[in-house]
N, C-alpha and C positions, 0 to 999 in steps of 0.2 A: 403529480408532477407532469406527467405526460400531457394532461389536458391543458395545463398552462402553456406548455411548449407549442402544442398544436394551435392554441388560441393566438399566440403571437405570429405563427406561420400564416394564419388566416387574416388577422387584423393588423399585423405590424406591431412594432415596438414603440413604447413611449420614449421620447428623447427629452432629457432634462438638461438645460443649461444652468449650472449652479453658479450663483454670484456672477452673472454675465456683466461685462463692462458695457458701456453704452454702445460701443461699436458692435460687440457681439450680439447684443439684443436687437439693435436697430437695423443691422445689415445682415449678419450671418443667420440669426434665427429667423428674421423676416423672409430671407430668401428660401430657407428650408420650408417655411410655411407655404410659400407659393409653389413649392415642388411637391405639395401634398404629404409632407411628413408631419407626424403628430408631435408637436413641439411645445414644451413648457419651460417656463423659467422658474427657478426656485432660489429663494434668498436666505434659506436657513438650512445649513447642512445637517443639523441634528434632526430636525423634522423630516428632511428628505430621506435620511437613512431609515427612519421608521416606515415611510411610505414605500420605499423600495422593497420592503419585505412583502408588500401587497402586490407589487408589480416587478417580480424578480427577473423579468426578461428585458428590463429597461436599459437604456443607454444614458450615461451621464457624461457631459462634457464639463470638466472642472476648469475654471479660469484661475490658475494658480497664482496669478498676480494680484488677485483681489482678496480683500477681507482678512486673510490671516497669513502668517509666514509660511513659506513653501514647505518647511519641515513638518508643520502641523497638517498641511494638506496631504503630505505623504502618509502621515499617520492615519488620517481619515480614510484615504484611499485604500491603504493596506487593510484597515479595519473592515471596510465594505467587502473587499475581495476575500478576506479570510473567514467572514461570517457565513456559515452554511446557508443561511436564509437569503443572503444577497450575493452569493459567490458567482451567480450567473449574470449579474449586472455587468454590462460592458462599459469600461471607463476610458474616456479619452481626455487628453490634456490640451489645454489652450494656453498660450503664453506669447507675449510680445518679445520675450527674451529668447534669442537664438543661442542658448547656452548648451554646448555640446555635452558637458558633464551631466547636467540635469536631465537632458534629453536621453542620454544613454541609460541613466539610472532608471527612468520610468519605462523605457522600452526593454532593457535587458534584465534589470534586477526586480523592479516592481512588476514588470510584465503586463502593463495595461493592454487591454485587448483592442482599444480603438485609437491607438496612435498618439503622437505628440504633434500638434499642429502649431506651427509658428505663425502668429498673426502678422502678416506682412502689410506694408502700406497698400500694396495692390491686393485688395481683399478677394478679388476673383480667384486668385491662386489658393488662398486659404479655404474659400468656399468649395472649390472643386475638390480639394483634398478631403474635406469633411464629407462631401457627397460620395466620393469614392469609398471612404470608410463605411458609410451607411449602406452602400450597395453591397459591399463585401460581407457585412453582417446581416444582410437581408432585412433591413429595418422596416421596409414597407410591407413585407409579407405579400399576400396575394391581393390585398386591398388596393384598389386604384384611387379611390376618392374618400376623403374624410367627410363624415356626415355628422352634423350636430343635431342633437335632439332638443327641440324647442317647445316640447309638450306643455311645460308650465310657465311659458313666458307670454305675458299679455301684450308685450310690445313687438311681437313678431307676427306680422299680418300680411295678408295678400288681398289685392283688389283686382277683380276681373270684370271686363265689360261683357255682360250677357244680355242679349236682346235689348240693346239700347240703354240699359242701366248698369250701374256698377254694383257688384256683390262683394261683400267683405267676408273674408275667412281667416282662420288662424292657421299658421304654419306649424306642422308637427315635427318635421325635420327637413334639413336642407343640406345640399352639397353643391359643388359647382356644376353638376350635370342636371340637377332638378330638385324638386321638393315634393312633400306630401302635405295636404291641407284638408281642413274640414270647414263646413259652413253651418251656421245655425239652421238655415233652411236649405235643403238640398236643391242646388241650381240645376240638377240633372244634366251635368256636362256629358257630352257624347264623346266616346273614345275617338282618338285621332283628330279632334277639332284643334285648329290652330288659334291661339289667342295672341293678338299682337301687342296690345297696350296693357301689359300686366305690370301692376305696381307691387313691389315687394318691400315691406318695411322691416328692417332688422334693427330694432331699437331706434336709434335716431337717424339711421341711414335709409334713404329712400332710393330704391333702384328700379330701373325700368327693364323689363325682360320680355322675351317672346317665348311662349311655351306651347307644347302640344300635350293634350290629355292622353296619358299613357294607359290609364285604366283606373279602376277604383276597387276598394275592398271594404268590408264591413268591420268596424272595430266596436263591438258591443252594438249600441244603437246608432252610432255615428258612422256616416259614410266618409271614408278617407279617399280623396282623389290624389293620384300621382301625376305630376306635371313634369315633362322633360323640357329643358331649355333647348332652343334651336341653336344651330351653329352661328346664327347672326347675333349672338350675345356679345356685348361690348367687352373686350379683354379687361377693361378697367372694372367692370362689374364683377368679373371673376375674381380679380384681385381683392375687391372689397368683400366678397362672400368668404373667401379664404381667411381674410383678417377676422371677420366676424366669427367664423367657426373656431379659430384659435382662441379668441377672447371667451367664447362660450365654454370651450374645454378648460381654459386656464381658470376661469372663475369657479368651476366645479372642483378643479384640483386644488385651488387655494384653500378651499374648505377642508380638504384632507391634509393639507400641509400645515394647518394651524396647530 
């Protein structure tokens, strides 16, 4: 149990939006992703309950206006909270209804740990409230940036200009601060070299970045190079990398949620 806790201290907690409305998914979840939170959407409360046993330090925001009557949500939430295997899961409520009776019930009687957020037409208010909740429960842990492992993805590649020609490599993992990659033939990149026209392909997205060779390490017979992006990276590129990382995480989680 201790190791699970220290792991979430280190890596942060998984945040699930259960049955998110379009607004919750497109605005709130999207904003948390840009703030480097590890965000997932889940559309099946039965499967999610099973997955939470595997990730007992998670946080779940339940949109109680969606999918089933509020009293059924209450039963589901109480079920998660009273099950010893999932009792550490932090639950927060989202609703467009500013209903004081229901609000008091969840705060005082059910005693959800992550608050009751009323989704106002001015979403900034709701987003800030959720960000405050996440800070209070230390949802990020000590991790600063999310990193996606792209080891087995053939559509994640890098293209570097070396001595007048372009060399192609495969990306092993990526975050907004950099990536690691390997090449079929070692281009013998020198530490601290700056590469200006680096093309990064993340599935169908083609991004231009500038990177500095931070170093290399051996992984079996393959040499893995680490490239750090310079400060001159376009903010739009960072936005796209974060979106890609979330999709990468979500597709792996979808397999577990089946």
